[in-house]
C-alpha positions as CSV (number, residue, x, y, z in Angstrom):
1,X,38.4,-18.8,34.0
2,X,35.5,-18.4,36.4
3,X,33.5,-21.1,34.6
4,X,36.4,-23.6,35.3
5,X,36.2,-22.8,39.0
6,X,32.4,-23.3,38.9
7,X,32.9,-26.7,37.1
8,X,35.4,-27.9,39.7
9,X,33.1,-26.8,42.5
10,X,30.0,-28.5,41.1
11,X,31.9,-31.7,40.4
12,X,33.5,-31.7,43.9
13,X,30.1,-31.4,45.6
14,X,28.7,-34.1,43.4
15,X,31.5,-36.5,44.1
16,X,30.8,-36.2,47.9
17,X,27.1,-37.2,47.5
18,X,26.1,-40.6,48.9
19,X,25.7,-43.3,46.2
20,X,23.0,-45.8,45.7
21,X,23.6,-49.5,46.1
22,X,21.5,-52.7,45.9
23,X,19.7,-53.7,49.1
24,X,18.0,-57.1,48.9
25,X,14.7,-57.9,50.6
26,X,16.3,-61.2,51.8
27,X,18.7,-59.2,53.9
28,X,16.1,-57.4,55.8
29,X,14.6,-58.3,59.2
30,X,11.7,-60.8,58.6
31,X,8.9,-58.3,59.5
32,X,10.4,-55.5,57.4
33,X,10.8,-57.9,54.5
34,X,7.2,-59.0,54.7
35,X,6.1,-55.4,54.7
36,X,8.3,-54.7,51.7
37,X,6.7,-57.5,49.7
38,X,3.2,-56.5,50.8
39,X,3.5,-52.7,50.0
40,X,6.0,-52.5,47.1
41,X,5.1,-52.6,43.5
42,X,7.3,-55.0,41.6
43,X,9.0,-53.9,38.3
44,X,10.9,-56.6,36.4
45,X,14.0,-55.2,34.6
46,X,16.0,-57.3,32.2
47,X,19.6,-56.1,31.9
48,X,22.4,-56.5,29.4
49,X,25.8,-55.1,30.5
50,X,29.3,-54.6,29.4
51,X,30.4,-53.9,33.0
52,X,33.0,-56.4,34.3
53,X,31.9,-58.6,37.2
54,X,34.2,-58.5,40.2
55,X,33.5,-60.4,43.4
56,X,29.9,-60.9,42.5
57,X,29.3,-57.2,41.6
58,X,29.2,-55.3,38.4
59,X,31.5,-52.3,38.8
60,X,33.0,-49.9,36.3
61,X,35.5,-52.2,34.7
62,X,35.0,-53.0,31.0
63,X,34.2,-56.5,29.8
64,X,34.6,-57.8,26.3
65,X,31.9,-60.4,27.0
66,X,28.3,-59.2,27.7
67,X,26.5,-60.4,30.8
68,X,22.7,-60.8,31.0
69,X,20.7,-60.4,34.2
70,X,17.2,-59.7,35.6
71,X,16.3,-57.6,38.6
72,X,12.9,-57.6,40.3
73,X,12.7,-54.2,41.9
74,X,10.1,-53.1,44.5
75,X,9.0,-49.6,43.9
76,X,7.8,-47.8,47.1
77,X,4.5,-45.9,47.2
78,X,5.2,-43.3,49.8
79,X,7.4,-41.0,47.6
80,X,7.1,-38.2,45.1
81,X,6.8,-39.0,41.4
82,X,10.2,-39.0,39.8
83,X,12.0,-39.7,43.1
84,X,14.4,-42.6,43.7
85,X,15.4,-43.3,47.3
86,X,17.6,-46.1,48.6
87,X,18.6,-47.1,52.1
88,X,22.2,-46.8,53.3
89,X,22.0,-50.4,54.5
90,X,19.6,-53.2,55.2
91,X,19.1,-52.2,58.8
92,X,17.9,-48.7,57.9
93,X,15.6,-49.8,55.0
94,X,12.1,-48.3,55.0
95,X,9.9,-50.3,52.5
96,X,7.4,-47.5,52.3
97,X,10.0,-45.1,50.9
98,X,13.0,-47.0,49.7
99,X,13.6,-48.9,46.4
100,X,14.6,-52.5,47.2
101,X,15.6,-55.6,45.3
102,X,13.2,-58.5,45.5
103,X,15.2,-60.9,43.4
104,X,18.1,-60.9,41.0
105,X,19.4,-63.5,38.5
106,X,22.4,-63.8,36.3
107,X,21.7,-65.9,33.2
108,X,24.2,-68.5,32.1
109,X,24.1,-67.4,28.5
110,X,22.3,-65.2,26.0
111,X,19.9,-68.1,25.1
112,X,18.6,-68.3,28.7
113,X,18.1,-64.5,28.7
114,X,16.2,-64.6,25.4
115,X,14.0,-67.4,26.7
116,X,13.0,-65.6,29.9
117,X,12.5,-62.3,28.0
118,X,10.2,-64.1,25.5
119,X,8.2,-65.6,28.4
120,X,7.8,-62.2,30.0
121,X,6.4,-60.8,26.8
122,X,4.0,-63.7,26.5
123,X,2.8,-63.1,30.1
124,X,2.1,-59.5,29.3
125,X,0.5,-60.3,26.0
126,X,2.8,-57.7,24.4
127,X,5.7,-57.8,22.0
128,X,6.9,-54.3,22.7
129,X,10.2,-53.7,24.6
130,X,11.6,-50.5,25.9
131,X,15.4,-50.4,26.1
132,X,16.8,-47.8,28.6
133,X,20.3,-46.6,28.3
134,X,21.7,-44.7,31.3
135,X,23.9,-41.6,31.2
136,X,27.1,-40.2,32.8
137,X,28.1,-41.0,36.4
138,X,25.9,-44.0,37.3
139,X,26.6,-47.1,39.4
140,X,24.9,-50.3,38.4
141,X,22.3,-50.1,41.2
142,X,21.5,-46.4,40.5
143,X,20.8,-47.1,36.8
144,X,18.7,-50.2,37.5
145,X,16.6,-48.4,40.2
146,X,16.2,-45.4,37.9
147,X,14.9,-47.6,35.1
148,X,12.4,-49.1,37.5
149,X,11.3,-45.6,38.6
150,X,10.9,-44.3,35.0
151,X,9.1,-47.4,33.8
152,X,6.7,-47.2,36.7
153,X,6.1,-43.5,36.9
154,X,5.7,-42.9,33.2
155,X,3.4,-45.9,33.0
156,X,5.3,-47.3,30.1
157,X,3.8,-50.3,28.3
158,X,5.9,-53.3,27.3
159,X,8.8,-55.0,29.0
160,X,11.6,-53.0,30.4
161,X,15.2,-53.8,29.3
162,X,18.2,-51.9,30.5
163,X,21.7,-51.5,29.0
164,X,24.3,-50.9,31.7
165,X,27.5,-49.6,30.1
166,X,30.6,-49.3,32.3
167,X,30.3,-45.8,33.8
168,X,32.8,-45.2,36.6
169,X,30.1,-43.7,38.8
170,X,32.1,-40.6,39.6
171,X,31.4,-37.0,38.8
172,X,35.2,-36.6,38.3
173,X,35.4,-39.3,35.6
174,X,33.9,-37.6,32.6
175,X,36.6,-38.7,30.2
176,X,36.5,-42.3,31.4
177,X,32.8,-42.4,30.9
178,X,33.0,-40.8,27.5
179,X,35.5,-43.6,26.4
180,X,33.3,-46.2,28.1
181,X,30.3,-45.1,26.2
182,X,32.2,-45.6,22.9
183,X,33.4,-49.0,24.3
184,X,29.8,-50.0,25.0
185,X,28.6,-49.8,21.4
186,X,29.0,-53.5,20.6
187,X,27.4,-54.5,23.8
188,X,24.3,-52.3,23.1
189,X,24.0,-53.6,19.6
190,X,24.2,-57.2,20.9
191,X,21.5,-56.5,23.4
192,X,19.2,-55.1,20.8
193,X,19.9,-58.2,18.6
194,X,19.0,-60.4,21.6
195,X,15.8,-58.5,22.2
196,X,14.8,-58.9,18.5
197,X,15.7,-62.6,18.6
198,X,13.5,-63.0,21.7
199,X,10.5,-62.0,19.5
200,X,10.0,-58.3,20.1
201,X,8.2,-56.7,17.2
202,X,8.7,-53.1,18.3
203,X,11.7,-51.8,20.2
204,X,11.7,-48.3,21.7
205,X,15.0,-46.8,23.0
206,X,15.0,-44.3,25.8
207,X,18.5,-42.9,26.4
208,X,19.7,-40.2,28.9
209,X,22.7,-37.9,28.7
210,X,25.9,-39.6,27.5
211,X,23.7,-42.7,26.8
212,X,22.2,-40.7,24.0
213,X,25.7,-40.4,22.3
214,X,26.1,-44.2,22.9
215,X,22.7,-44.9,21.4
216,X,23.4,-42.8,18.2
217,X,26.8,-44.4,17.7
218,X,25.2,-47.9,18.1
219,X,22.4,-47.2,15.6
220,X,24.8,-45.7,13.2
221,X,27.0,-48.8,13.5
222,X,24.0,-51.1,13.0
223,X,22.8,-49.2,10.0
224,X,26.2,-49.3,8.3
225,X,26.4,-53.1,9.0
226,X,23.0,-53.5,7.5
227,X,21.5,-55.1,10.7
228,X,17.9,-54.9,9.5
229,X,16.7,-57.3,12.2
230,X,17.3,-54.5,14.7
231,X,16.7,-51.4,12.6
232,X,13.4,-52.6,11.1
233,X,12.0,-53.2,14.6
234,X,12.7,-49.8,16.0
235,X,9.4,-48.2,17.1
236,X,10.9,-44.9,18.2
237,X,13.8,-43.2,19.9
238,X,13.7,-40.8,22.9
239,X,16.9,-38.9,23.8
240,X,16.7,-37.2,27.2
241,X,19.2,-34.3,27.7
242,X,21.6,-35.9,25.2
243,X,25.2,-35.0,25.9
244,X,26.2,-35.1,22.2
245,X,27.9,-32.7,19.8
246,X,25.4,-31.4,17.3
247,X,27.6,-31.8,14.3
248,X,28.3,-35.4,15.3
249,X,24.6,-36.0,15.7
250,X,23.9,-34.8,12.2
251,X,26.7,-37.1,10.9
252,X,25.2,-40.1,12.7
253,X,21.7,-39.3,11.5
254,X,23.0,-39.1,7.9
255,X,24.7,-42.5,8.2
256,X,21.4,-44.0,9.5
257,X,19.4,-42.7,6.6
258,X,15.7,-42.5,7.7
259,X,15.5,-41.9,11.4
260,X,13.1,-44.2,13.5
261,X,9.8,-42.5,14.1
262,X,8.9,-40.9,16.4
263,X,12.3,-39.5,17.2
264,X,12.0,-37.2,20.2
265,X,14.7,-35.1,21.9
266,X,13.9,-33.7,25.3
267,X,16.2,-30.7,25.9
268,X,16.5,-27.9,28.4
269,X,18.3,-24.6,27.8
270,X,18.7,-24.3,31.6
271,X,20.5,-27.7,31.9
272,X,23.5,-26.8,34.1
273,X,25.2,-30.1,33.5
274,X,25.1,-29.7,29.7
275,X,26.1,-26.0,30.0
276,X,29.2,-27.1,31.8
277,X,29.8,-29.9,29.3
278,X,29.6,-27.3,26.5
279,X,32.4,-25.3,28.1
280,X,34.5,-28.4,28.6
281,X,34.0,-29.4,24.9
282,X,34.7,-25.9,23.6
283,X,31.3,-25.8,21.8
284,X,28.5,-23.3,22.5
285,X,25.8,-26.0,22.8
286,X,25.2,-29.7,23.2
287,X,22.2,-31.4,21.5
288,X,20.4,-31.4,24.8
289,X,20.6,-27.6,25.5
290,X,20.2,-26.2,22.0
291,X,18.9,-22.6,21.9
292,X,18.7,-22.5,18.1
293,X,17.2,-25.5,16.2
294,X,18.4,-24.5,12.8
295,X,21.0,-27.3,12.7
296,X,18.1,-29.8,13.1
297,X,15.9,-28.2,10.5
298,X,16.4,-30.8,7.8
299,X,16.1,-33.8,10.1
300,X,12.8,-35.6,11.0
301,X,13.0,-35.0,14.7
302,X,10.8,-33.4,17.4
303,X,12.6,-31.3,19.9
304,X,10.8,-30.6,23.3
305,X,12.1,-27.8,25.5
306,X,11.4,-28.7,29.2
307,X,13.1,-25.6,30.7
308,X,9.9,-24.5,32.4
309,X,10.0,-27.7,34.5
310,X,13.6,-27.5,35.6
311,X,14.5,-28.5,39.1
312,X,18.1,-28.8,40.5
313,X,20.5,-29.2,37.6
314,X,17.6,-29.7,35.1
315,X,19.5,-32.6,33.5
316,X,16.7,-35.2,33.8
317,X,13.4,-33.3,33.7
318,X,11.4,-36.0,32.0
319,X,12.3,-38.6,34.6
320,X,12.3,-36.5,37.8
321,X,9.7,-33.6,37.4
322,X,6.4,-34.7,38.9
323,X,4.5,-32.0,36.9
324,X,6.1,-33.1,33.6
325,X,5.5,-36.8,34.3
326,X,1.8,-36.1,34.9
327,X,1.6,-33.9,31.9
328,X,2.9,-36.4,29.5
329,X,1.0,-39.3,31.0
330,X,3.1,-42.1,29.6
331,X,5.3,-42.8,26.6
332,X,2.4,-44.4,24.7
333,X,0.6,-41.0,24.8
334,X,3.8,-39.2,23.6
335,X,4.0,-41.7,20.7
336,X,0.4,-41.1,19.7
337,X,0.6,-37.3,20.0
338,X,3.6,-36.8,17.9
339,X,2.5,-39.1,15.1
340,X,-0.2,-36.4,14.4
341,X,0.4,-33.6,11.9
342,X,2.1,-30.5,13.3
343,X,-1.1,-28.5,13.1
344,X,-3.0,-31.1,15.0
345,X,-0.5,-31.1,17.9
346,X,-1.7,-27.7,19.2
347,X,-3.7,-28.5,22.4
348,X,-2.5,-32.1,22.7
349,X,-0.2,-30.9,25.4
350,X,-0.5,-27.6,27.4
351,X,2.4,-25.9,25.6
352,X,3.3,-23.8,22.5
353,X,4.1,-25.5,19.2
354,X,6.6,-23.8,16.9
355,X,7.7,-25.2,13.5
356,X,11.1,-24.6,12.0
357,X,11.1,-26.2,8.5
358,X,10.9,-30.0,9.2
359,X,12.1,-29.8,12.8
360,X,9.3,-29.2,15.3
361,X,10.1,-27.3,18.5
362,X,7.6,-27.8,21.3
363,X,8.0,-25.6,24.3
364,X,6.4,-27.4,27.2
365,X,5.1,-25.1,29.9
366,X,2.6,-25.2,32.8
367,X,-0.9,-24.3,31.7
368,X,-1.0,-21.2,33.9
369,X,2.3,-20.0,32.4
370,X,0.9,-20.3,28.9
371,X,-2.3,-18.6,29.8
372,X,-0.6,-15.6,31.4
373,X,2.0,-15.3,28.6
374,X,5.0,-15.9,31.1
């Protein structure tokens, strides 16, 4: 039972870590606020959420009615790629290092949300939208700031939209979050429908951890319902460290029929969070820490092993590793690279390409590691 002791220790330490919260520029001292506006780079994040609003804040309660919002987040420049920093309070805010909220708005209804989203696409001259779905153990603020960081650091084209499902925001609430992810299916499907109705011609989904399970359940549900307005607009799906049973993933993929392309899975055999999740679930592997890709061999997916870039728990390498962020150079480049034939992918990224039937395994590694054979 040593693994159980290890799980409890890891979760206890995580539960004690300070949590991120929104700090608005309007609450800063005038000179600090002016510096924040001058130095920060704004990222506009549209949000659909099934979190319940309580006293003006969206916590972990579950709401049957979706809410729609927009946050304008200032991304600081004096930080490492992949890093999200937030102040403990307005008095301690450092605009050069901390993420801050420039403005926020709650829409009166879905129609107002669609209108503003349509206007944002028009201003950009783009009809592409990237929908981000957060994972286990996130507060509202943490998920919104992380989306702003990813959209900025990965140089993602298109408008950023975020689905915030009612995670409890506690490392000790795994079962609550798992149930909340299932609860959040209708909310995500509604958000995707609103994005399509706003005029998006291509919708990309980027989901992390437990958000990957939520995404697959939602797409399965939409496929069974015959929701072509959403399904036909999907430009690709990226699952990052998906906390998802492999047999369940296969069942969901079969129900969907043809998977959206490209369909990318970023995994890591050194992912300590998923390794613990595997023990809790009684299964040897989750989708995000697969060691043997044979179960995916008949599916049209591309699996990328990012173990060489692991830092900390290794549970969010794509979003937090500066080297990996620079290597990939933006989701648009990922899309272009993996639309190529398997033989043409060699050299597109400094890694090793292995093919197992129809499932392609790409082991990403630093150039020097590949050159030396390490």
